[in-house]
N, C-alpha and C positions, 0 to 999 in steps of 0.2 A: 092639389099642390097648396102649398103654403100661402097664408093671406100675405106675407112679407114678399115671398119670389115675384107673385100676382103683381105687386107695388112696383118691384125694381124692373120687371120687363115691362110694363104701362110707361114708367120712366123713361127707360132706356127707347122704348117706341116714340117718345115724345120729343126725346134729343136726337133721334136719327132724322126727324121731320124736319128740325132746325137747323140740320148739317153740321150735328156737332157728334160725328158718329164715335171720335174717341172716348169723349167722356161717356157715351152710352157704353161701349166696352168696358171702360172703367169701372161701371157698377155693376154692369150684367155678368161680368165675366165668372167672377168669383161665386154667383149665387147659381150660377149654371155647373162650374168646377166642383161645386161641394153638394150637388144634388146626388140622391141616391138614385139606385136604378129607377124607380116607379117613379119619382119626381121627375126625373132626367126623361122619362117618356110623355109625362103628362107635359112638361116643358116644349120637347119637341112637337107636338100636336098642337100646342096652343101656338108657337112659331108660325107652323104653318097654316093655322087657321086665321092668323092675324096679321099675314104678311102687309095689306095693305095697310095697318096702322103704323108700320113703320116709312113705307114710301108714301103715303098720304093719297093715295090714288084710290080710284074704285075700278077694279079691274071689267066690272059689268058694262060700264060707261065707256070704257073706251074699245069694248066690244062693239057698241052701237054706232061709232065714229064709221064716218065711209072710207 
């Protein structure tokens, strides 16, 4: 994945955690739409692997709660 794409995804995650979803989508969507097939697959894997970056939650911690 290009470094510029990764920066945009990280920024979109930050904005989402700040409840600024519209802004996050405005910066992430063009990058996602212009990605070629290979980069699109990398983006998809990154999004799946980093879902907690967007929510600000740690899913392992939530499993430990009663």
